[in-house]
Backbone as a printed PyTorch tensor [residue, N CA C, xyz], in Angstrom:
tensor([[[-14.4660, -16.9610, -14.8590],
         [-14.0620, -16.0210, -13.8440],
         [-13.3400, -16.7150, -12.8050]],

        [[-12.4190, -16.0560, -12.1310],
         [-11.5720, -16.6840, -11.0610],
         [-12.3460, -16.8530,  -9.7590]],

        [[-11.5150, -16.8660,  -8.7190],
         [-12.0200, -17.0700,  -7.3170],
         [-13.0490, -16.0340,  -7.0160]],

        [[-14.1540, -16.5040,  -6.5130],
         [-15.2730, -15.6790,  -5.9990],
         [-15.1840, -15.5540,  -4.4820]],

        [[-14.8390, -14.3580,  -3.9130],
         [-14.6260, -14.2600,  -2.4820],
         [-15.9760, -14.3390,  -1.7720]],

        [[-15.9810, -14.9140,  -0.5700],
         [-17.0180, -14.9730,   0.3220],
         [-17.2280, -13.6470,   1.0360]],

        [[-18.3640, -13.4500,   1.6800],
         [-18.5950, -12.2090,   2.4540],
         [-17.4730, -12.1540,   3.5500]],

        [[-17.0990, -13.2790,   4.0870],
         [-16.0460, -13.3410,   5.1180],
         [-14.6790, -12.8920,   4.5710]],

        [[-14.3900, -13.3750,   3.3060],
         [-13.1570, -12.9740,   2.6270],
         [-13.1530, -11.3780,   2.5000]],

        [[-14.2210, -10.8130,   2.0450],
         [-14.2920,  -9.4000,   1.8140],
         [-14.1760,  -8.6700,   3.1310]],

        [[-14.8950,  -9.1310,   4.1540],
         [-14.8180,  -8.4630,   5.4830],
         [-13.4240,  -8.5380,   6.0920]],

        [[-12.7090,  -9.6320,   5.8260],
         [-11.3630,  -9.8090,   6.4070],
         [-10.4240,  -8.7980,   5.7130]],

        [[-10.5670,  -8.4810,   4.4610],
         [ -9.7560,  -7.5350,   3.8090],
         [-10.0630,  -6.0880,   4.2910]],

        [[-11.4280,  -5.8470,   4.4170],
         [-11.8570,  -4.5500,   4.9320],
         [-11.3300,  -4.3520,   6.4240]],

        [[-11.3070,  -5.4020,   7.1740],
         [-10.7810,  -5.3290,   8.5890],
         [ -9.3230,  -5.0390,   8.5490]],

        [[ -8.5480,  -5.6390,   7.7170],
         [ -7.1290,  -5.4280,   7.5760],
         [ -6.9240,  -3.9550,   7.2060]],

        [[ -7.6270,  -3.3810,   6.2510],
         [ -7.3820,  -2.0140,   5.9130],
         [ -7.8470,  -1.0570,   7.0450]],

        [[ -8.8460,  -1.3910,   7.7750],
         [ -9.2550,  -0.6140,   8.9180],
         [ -8.1030,  -0.5490,   9.9180]],

        [[ -7.5000,  -1.6780,  10.2520],
         [ -6.3240,  -1.7330,  11.1010],
         [ -5.2120,  -0.8780,  10.5520]],

        [[ -4.9000,  -1.0470,   9.2760],
         [ -3.8390,  -0.3390,   8.5750],
         [ -4.1020,   1.1910,   8.6750]],

        [[ -5.2890,   1.6070,   8.3430],
         [ -5.6610,   3.0070,   8.3700],
         [ -5.5100,   3.6350,   9.7510]],

        [[ -5.9370,   2.8660,  10.7690],
         [ -5.8160,   3.3450,  12.1500],
         [ -4.4050,   3.5730,  12.5640]],

        [[ -3.5290,   2.5750,  12.1770],
         [ -2.1150,   2.6860,  12.5310],
         [ -1.4830,   3.8800,  11.7170]],

        [[ -1.8730,   4.0090,  10.4700],
         [ -1.3140,   5.0970,   9.6530],
         [ -1.7200,   6.4610,  10.1800]],

        [[ -2.9600,   6.5940,  10.6880],
         [ -3.4230,   7.7860,  11.2570],
         [ -2.5360,   8.1810,  12.5150]],

        [[ -2.1170,   7.1850,  13.2660],
         [ -1.2990,   7.4100,  14.4430],
         [  0.2000,   7.5470,  14.1060]],

        [[  0.5560,   7.2530,  12.8820],
         [  2.0340,   7.3060,  12.4810],
         [  2.8000,   6.1710,  13.0790]],

        [[  2.1350,   5.0230,  13.3300],
         [  2.7230,   3.8820,  13.9650],
         [  3.4660,   2.9600,  12.9090]],

        [[  4.5960,   3.5100,  12.4820],
         [  5.3210,   2.8850,  11.3300],
         [  5.7790,   1.4170,  11.6590]],

        [[  6.2560,   1.2250,  12.7920],
         [  6.7740,  -0.1700,  13.1120],
         [  5.5620,  -1.1460,  13.1250]],

        [[  4.4840,  -0.7260,  13.6130],
         [  3.2980,  -1.6040,  13.5890],
         [  2.7200,  -1.8330,  12.2120]],

        [[  2.8610,  -0.7430,  11.3580],
         [  2.5160,  -0.9690,   9.9380],
         [  3.3900,  -1.9970,   9.2720]],

        [[  4.7090,  -1.9810,   9.6370],
         [  5.6470,  -2.8950,   9.1120],
         [  5.2640,  -4.2930,   9.5230]],

        [[  4.7140,  -4.3980,  10.6860],
         [  4.2690,  -5.7420,  11.2080],
         [  3.1560,  -6.3580,  10.3510]],

        [[  2.4700,  -5.5160,   9.5500],
         [  1.4170,  -5.9870,   8.6690],
         [  1.8670,  -6.4280,   7.2790]],

        [[  3.2270,  -6.4140,   7.0530],
         [  3.7890,  -6.6460,   5.7350],
         [  4.6150,  -7.9240,   5.7250]],

        [[  4.8860,  -8.3310,   4.4930],
         [  5.8950,  -9.4440,   4.2430],
         [  7.0870,  -8.8450,   3.4870]],

        [[  8.2540,  -9.1190,   4.0170],
         [  9.4500,  -8.5340,   3.4810],
         [ 10.3860,  -9.6780,   2.9330]],

        [[ 11.0970,  -9.3890,   1.8260],
         [ 11.2450,  -8.1330,   1.1760],
         [  9.9460,  -7.7710,   0.4990]],

        [[  9.6100,  -6.4270,   0.5250],
         [  8.4450,  -5.9210,  -0.1520],
         [  8.7460,  -5.5240,  -1.5490]],

        [[  7.8920,  -5.8300,  -2.4630],
         [  8.1180,  -5.3110,  -3.8420],
         [  7.4180,  -4.0110,  -4.0250]],

        [[  8.0900,  -3.1150,  -4.7820],
         [  7.5790,  -1.7680,  -5.1370],
         [  7.6620,  -1.5930,  -6.6520]],

        [[  6.6060,  -1.0520,  -7.2150],
         [  6.6770,  -0.5970,  -8.5610],
         [  6.1530,   0.7910,  -8.5700]],

        [[  6.8880,   1.6810,  -9.3030],
         [  6.5280,   3.0980,  -9.3780],
         [  7.0650,   3.6240, -10.6140]],

        [[  7.1610,   4.9770, -10.7740],
         [  7.7360,   5.5100, -11.9610],
         [  8.8270,   6.6150, -11.5150]],

        [[  9.6620,   6.9040, -12.4610],
         [ 10.6780,   7.8880, -12.2650],
         [ 10.2530,   9.1530, -12.9880]],

        [[ 10.1480,  10.3680, -12.3340],
         [  9.7040,  11.4780, -12.9760],
         [ 10.4980,  11.6970, -14.2920]],

        [[  9.7990,  11.9220, -15.4330],
         [ 10.4460,  12.1480, -16.6940],
         [ 11.0440,  10.9170, -17.2600]],

        [[ 10.8600,   9.8110, -16.6550],
         [ 11.4470,   8.5660, -17.2030],
         [ 10.4150,   7.5190, -17.4270]],

        [[ 10.7310,   6.3160, -16.9830],
         [  9.8850,   5.2050, -17.1840],
         [  9.5620,   4.5590, -15.8430]],

        [[  9.1460,   3.2790, -15.7850],
         [  8.9120,   2.6160, -14.5770],
         [ 10.1960,   2.2780, -13.7230]],

        [[ 10.0120,   2.1350, -12.4940],
         [ 11.1000,   1.7290, -11.5560],
         [ 10.6040,   0.7340, -10.6130]],

        [[ 11.3750,  -0.3020, -10.3210],
         [ 10.9760,  -1.3270,  -9.3950],
         [ 12.1320,  -1.5120,  -8.3870]],

        [[ 11.7180,  -2.0030,  -7.2210],
         [ 12.6900,  -2.1860,  -6.1690],
         [ 12.1420,  -3.0810,  -5.1040]],

        [[ 12.9310,  -3.6470,  -4.2880],
         [ 12.5040,  -4.3030,  -3.0780],
         [ 13.0040,  -3.6140,  -1.8740]],

        [[ 12.1390,  -3.5160,  -0.8210],
         [ 12.4940,  -2.8740,   0.4140],
         [ 12.6340,  -3.9510,   1.4720]],

        [[ 13.6620,  -3.7890,   2.3000],
         [ 13.7160,  -4.4940,   3.5860],
         [ 12.7480,  -3.8670,   4.5560]],

        [[ 12.5480,  -4.4500,   5.6840],
         [ 11.7120,  -3.8200,   6.6910],
         [ 12.3510,  -2.4850,   7.1330]],

        [[ 13.6180,  -2.4270,   7.2620],
         [ 14.2760,  -1.2000,   7.6500],
         [ 14.0770,  -0.0350,   6.5880]],

        [[ 14.1460,  -0.4250,   5.4110],
         [ 13.9220,   0.5440,   4.3130],
         [ 12.5210,   1.0080,   4.2990]],

        [[ 11.5890,   0.1460,   4.4800],
         [ 10.1500,   0.4860,   4.5510],
         [  9.9480,   1.4910,   5.6510]],

        [[ 10.4490,   1.1540,   6.8570],
         [ 10.2420,   2.0020,   8.0370],
         [ 10.7680,   3.3840,   7.8680]],

        [[ 11.9760,   3.4450,   7.2300],
         [ 12.5380,   4.7730,   6.9340],
         [ 11.6860,   5.5310,   5.9230]],

        [[ 11.3570,   4.9570,   4.8410],
         [ 10.6000,   5.5960,   3.7390],
         [  9.1960,   6.0670,   4.2810]],

        [[  8.4970,   5.1860,   5.0010],
         [  7.2000,   5.4700,   5.4730],
         [  7.2830,   6.5420,   6.5660]],

        [[  8.3030,   6.5000,   7.4000],
         [  8.5160,   7.4830,   8.3870],
         [  8.6130,   8.9460,   7.7510]],

        [[  9.3730,   8.9690,   6.6330],
         [  9.5310,  10.2620,   5.9280],
         [  8.2320,  10.7080,   5.2560]],

        [[  7.5420,   9.6960,   4.6200],
         [  6.3400,  10.0260,   3.9230],
         [  5.1190,  10.3230,   4.7780]],

        [[  5.0290,   9.6410,   5.9230],
         [  3.8180,   9.8340,   6.8440],
         [  4.1020,  10.7770,   7.9740]],

        [[  5.4370,  10.9660,   8.3110],
         [  5.7410,  11.8710,   9.4720],
         [  5.0260,  11.3550,  10.6680]],

        [[  4.1780,  12.2240,  11.3070],
         [  3.4710,  11.8820,  12.5040],
         [  2.1870,  11.1480,  12.2750]],

        [[  1.9060,  10.8060,  11.0720],
         [  0.6690,  10.0730,  10.8360],
         [ -0.2270,  10.8690,   9.8450]],

        [[ -1.3510,  10.2520,   9.5020],
         [ -2.2440,  10.8150,   8.5280],
         [ -3.4310,  11.5490,   9.1510]],

        [[ -3.4570,  11.6210,  10.4790],
         [ -4.5610,  12.3680,  11.1880],
         [ -4.5270,  13.7490,  10.7020]],

        [[ -5.7240,  14.2920,  10.5180],
         [ -5.8000,  15.6820,  10.0920],
         [ -5.7020,  15.8760,   8.5790]],

        [[ -5.5400,  14.8510,   7.7800],
         [ -5.4690,  14.9660,   6.3590],
         [ -6.7930,  14.8060,   5.6810]],

        [[ -7.8010,  14.5220,   6.4470],
         [ -9.1270,  14.2630,   5.8640],
         [ -9.0380,  13.2440,   4.6850]],

        [[ -8.3050,  12.1270,   5.0340],
         [ -8.1090,  11.0830,   4.0100],
         [ -9.3130,  10.1790,   3.8420]],

        [[ -9.7250,  10.0910,   2.5870],
         [-10.8380,   9.2550,   2.2550],
         [-10.3290,   8.2610,   1.1780]],

        [[-10.6770,   6.9830,   1.4060],
         [-10.2280,   5.9540,   0.4370],
         [-11.4040,   5.1030,   0.0490]],

        [[-11.4510,   4.7760,  -1.3000],
         [-12.4090,   3.7930,  -1.8560],
         [-11.5560,   2.7020,  -2.3920]],

        [[-11.7720,   1.4930,  -1.8040],
         [-10.9460,   0.3390,  -2.1610],
         [-11.8260,  -0.7220,  -2.8540]],

        [[-11.2230,  -1.3340,  -3.8820],
         [-11.8210,  -2.3760,  -4.6380],
         [-10.9320,  -3.5790,  -4.7110]],

        [[-11.2750,  -4.6300,  -3.9760],
         [-10.4900,  -5.8110,  -3.9740],
         [-10.7820,  -6.7250,  -5.1420]],

        [[ -9.7650,  -7.3010,  -5.7540],
         [ -9.8880,  -8.3000,  -6.8620],
         [ -9.1440,  -9.5360,  -6.3640]],

        [[ -9.9000, -10.5770,  -6.0320],
         [ -9.2820, -11.8070,  -5.5740],
         [ -8.6890, -12.5900,  -6.6900]],

        [[ -7.4130, -12.9460,  -6.6300],
         [ -6.7830, -13.7770,  -7.5510],
         [ -7.0260, -15.3010,  -7.1580]],

        [[ -7.0000, -15.5100,  -5.8590],
         [ -7.3160, -16.7880,  -5.2990],
         [ -7.7460, -16.4490,  -3.8460]],

        [[ -8.0040, -17.5260,  -3.1040],
         [ -8.4690, -17.2570,  -1.7210],
         [ -7.3670, -16.6620,  -0.8640]],

        [[ -6.0960, -16.7260,  -1.2890],
         [ -4.9380, -16.2690,  -0.5140],
         [ -4.2990, -15.0670,  -1.1630]],

        [[ -4.6610, -14.5750,  -2.2950],
         [ -4.0790, -13.4580,  -2.9510],
         [ -5.0560, -12.4950,  -3.3710]],

        [[ -4.9290, -11.2110,  -3.0210],
         [ -5.9720, -10.2540,  -3.4190],
         [ -5.2170,  -8.9660,  -3.8320]],

        [[ -5.5840,  -8.4630,  -4.9780],
         [ -5.0490,  -7.1450,  -5.4980],
         [ -6.1400,  -6.1190,  -5.1110]],

        [[ -5.7260,  -5.0310,  -4.3760],
         [ -6.7070,  -4.0780,  -3.9520],
         [ -6.3130,  -2.7040,  -4.5920]],

        [[ -7.2550,  -2.2140,  -5.3620],
         [ -7.1120,  -0.8960,  -6.0370],
         [ -7.6950,   0.0900,  -5.0460]],

        [[ -6.9530,   1.2310,  -4.8060],
         [ -7.3770,   2.2720,  -3.9140],
         [ -7.4390,   3.5750,  -4.6860]],

        [[ -8.4660,   4.2550,  -4.5480],
         [ -8.6230,   5.6670,  -5.0360],
         [ -8.7990,   6.5180,  -3.8220]],

        [[ -8.0060,   7.5350,  -3.5700],
         [ -8.0170,   8.2370,  -2.3280],
         [ -7.9340,   9.7310,  -2.5740]],

        [[ -8.4790,  10.4720,  -1.6680],
         [ -8.2910,  11.9350,  -1.6530],
         [ -7.8060,  12.3010,  -0.2630]],

        [[ -7.0660,  13.3510,  -0.2180],
         [ -6.6030,  13.9090,   1.0750],
         [ -6.4680,  15.4040,   0.9240]],

        [[ -6.6330,  16.0610,   2.0050],
         [ -6.5550,  17.5160,   2.0240],
         [ -5.1940,  17.9570,   2.6830]],

        [[ -4.3600,  18.6250,   1.9840],
         [ -3.1180,  19.0760,   2.4960],
         [ -3.0190,  20.5550,   2.2630]],

        [[ -2.8910,  21.3150,   3.3990],
         [ -2.8280,  22.8000,   3.3020],
         [ -4.0090,  23.3580,   2.5390]],

        [[ -5.2540,  22.8120,   2.8480],
         [ -6.4520,  23.3240,   2.2240],
         [ -6.6670,  22.8490,   0.7750]],

        [[ -5.7300,  22.1480,   0.1750],
         [ -5.8550,  21.6550,  -1.2130],
         [ -6.1600,  20.1840,  -1.1510]],

        [[ -7.1640,  19.8360,  -1.9850],
         [ -7.5290,  18.3550,  -2.0700],
         [ -6.6700,  17.6890,  -3.1560]],

        [[ -6.0020,  16.6240,  -2.8090],
         [ -5.2300,  15.8740,  -3.7420],
         [ -5.7240,  14.5100,  -3.9770]],

        [[ -5.6590,  13.9730,  -5.1190],
         [ -6.1090,  12.6410,  -5.4230],
         [ -4.8910,  11.6930,  -5.6790]],

        [[ -5.0690,  10.4150,  -5.3560],
         [ -4.0730,   9.4610,  -5.6690],
         [ -4.7460,   8.0960,  -5.8500]],

        [[ -4.0170,   7.3060,  -6.6650],
         [ -4.5020,   5.9650,  -6.9040],
         [ -3.3030,   5.0230,  -6.7000]],

        [[ -3.5540,   3.8760,  -6.0800],
         [ -2.4860,   2.9170,  -5.9510],
         [ -3.0690,   1.4630,  -5.7970]],

        [[ -2.1500,   0.5670,  -5.8490],
         [ -2.5890,  -0.8600,  -5.8090],
         [ -1.7100,  -1.5640,  -4.8110]],

        [[ -2.2490,  -2.4290,  -3.9710],
         [ -1.5330,  -3.3100,  -3.0540],
         [ -1.8190,  -4.7280,  -3.3470]],

        [[ -0.8290,  -5.6230,  -3.2290],
         [ -1.0880,  -7.0410,  -3.2420],
         [ -1.0270,  -7.5130,  -1.8590]],

        [[ -2.1320,  -8.1110,  -1.3860],
         [ -2.1980,  -8.6340,  -0.0460],
         [ -2.1280, -10.1580,  -0.1910]],

        [[ -1.3410, -10.7570,   0.7110],
         [ -1.2020, -12.2520,   0.7210],
         [ -1.6780, -12.7220,   2.0990]],

        [[ -2.3730, -13.8840,   2.0330],
         [ -2.8600, -14.4080,   3.3610],
         [ -1.7860, -15.2600,   3.9570]],

        [[ -1.3750, -14.9360,   5.1690],
         [ -0.3920, -15.6190,   5.8840],
         [ -0.9900, -16.4120,   7.0880]],

        [[ -0.2010, -17.1150,   7.8330],
         [ -0.7630, -17.8140,   8.9610],
         [ -1.3000, -16.8590,  10.0460]],

        [[ -0.8440, -15.6020,  10.0050],
         [ -1.3020, -14.5630,  10.9420],
         [ -2.3810, -13.6570,  10.3440]],

        [[ -2.8200, -13.9490,   9.1630],
         [ -3.7840, -13.1290,   8.4590],
         [ -3.2790, -12.3610,   7.2870]],

        [[ -3.9460, -11.4190,   6.7330],
         [ -3.5000, -10.7030,   5.5870],
         [ -2.2830,  -9.9400,   5.8400]],

        [[ -1.4350,  -9.7740,   4.8470],
         [ -0.1770,  -8.8900,   4.9140],
         [ -0.0320,  -8.3430,   3.5340]],

        [[  0.5290,  -7.0730,   3.4910],
         [  0.7560,  -6.5290,   2.1600],
         [  2.2300,  -6.9040,   1.7870]],

        [[  2.4100,  -7.1970,   0.4460],
         [  3.6790,  -7.6250,  -0.0010],
         [  4.1650,  -6.8070,  -1.2040]],

        [[  3.2380,  -6.2260,  -1.9550],
         [  3.6300,  -5.4280,  -3.0810],
         [  2.8270,  -4.1220,  -3.0830]],

        [[  3.5510,  -2.9930,  -3.2900],
         [  2.9210,  -1.6760,  -3.4950],
         [  3.1950,  -1.1520,  -4.8470]],

        [[  2.1450,  -0.6240,  -5.4790],
         [  2.2620,  -0.0280,  -6.8120],
         [  1.5990,   1.3630,  -6.7360]],

        [[  2.4760,   2.4210,  -6.9320],
         [  1.9640,   3.7330,  -6.9140],
         [  2.9400,   4.5900,  -7.6670]],

        [[  2.4080,   5.4880,  -8.4610],
         [  3.2870,   6.4760,  -9.2400],
         [  3.8560,   7.4740,  -8.3330]],

        [[  5.0910,   8.0110,  -8.6640],
         [  5.6920,   9.1540,  -8.0270],
         [  6.6450,   8.9070,  -6.9690]],

        [[  6.9910,   7.5840,  -6.6280],
         [  7.9130,   7.3390,  -5.5730],
         [  9.3590,   7.2300,  -6.0410]],

        [[  9.5320,   7.2040,  -7.3060],
         [ 10.9210,   6.8400,  -7.9140],
         [ 11.9500,   7.9170,  -8.0370]],

        [[ 11.8040,   8.9570,  -7.2280],
         [ 12.8190,  10.0300,  -7.3150],
         [ 14.2080,   9.4880,  -6.9990]],

        [[ 15.1260,   9.5250,  -7.9480],
         [ 16.4890,   9.0210,  -7.7650],
         [ 16.6600,   7.5460,  -7.9770]],

        [[ 15.5790,   6.8020,  -8.3140],
         [ 15.7060,   5.4190,  -8.5440],
         [ 16.1460,   5.1360,  -9.9810]],

        [[ 16.8100,   4.0480, -10.1950],
         [ 17.1380,   3.6890, -11.5720],
         [ 15.9380,   3.2450, -12.3730]],

        [[ 15.9130,   3.5670, -13.6270],
         [ 14.7410,   3.0970, -14.4590],
         [ 14.7910,   1.5960, -14.6270]],

        [[ 13.6650,   0.9310, -14.6390],
         [ 13.5500,  -0.5120, -14.7930],
         [ 14.0730,  -0.9590, -16.1640]],

        [[ 14.7900,  -2.0200, -16.2400],
         [ 15.3120,  -2.5820, -17.5140],
         [ 14.8060,  -3.9760, -17.6610]],

        [[ 14.4430,  -4.3280, -18.9120],
         [ 14.0060,  -5.6940, -19.2410],
         [ 15.1820,  -6.6320, -19.2370]],

        [[ 14.8830,  -7.9510, -18.9630],
         [ 15.9340,  -8.9950, -19.0560],
         [ 16.7200,  -9.0370, -17.8750]]])
């Protein structure tokens, strides 16, 4: 088995997500971008197609998250269950299963983030979630 995280490692990831969630609730997109490393890798799928991958600059991230989050996640009754998988002491893949209520309907989503430990603490560098690839080109091998 690989790296076994300490309680401190686990708590540091939980604290990072607590900060992220609080900023997301407020719709503080620029501050969310401060928690990332750019260019950011994205992997998603194209409706009716295959996988799509892309890299975002900070500006592209801010624009996309501003559209997706609008004024923030407050009022969505967002609940997340996160499972970290440490690759090493400085790399952790975090699976998230979440539910949120939109217009009285509960929706579920699953996604994965790669967090990297920087001199300033954890930062997210890769996002993997289905459904973001509207209008993106399909990924090609080679």
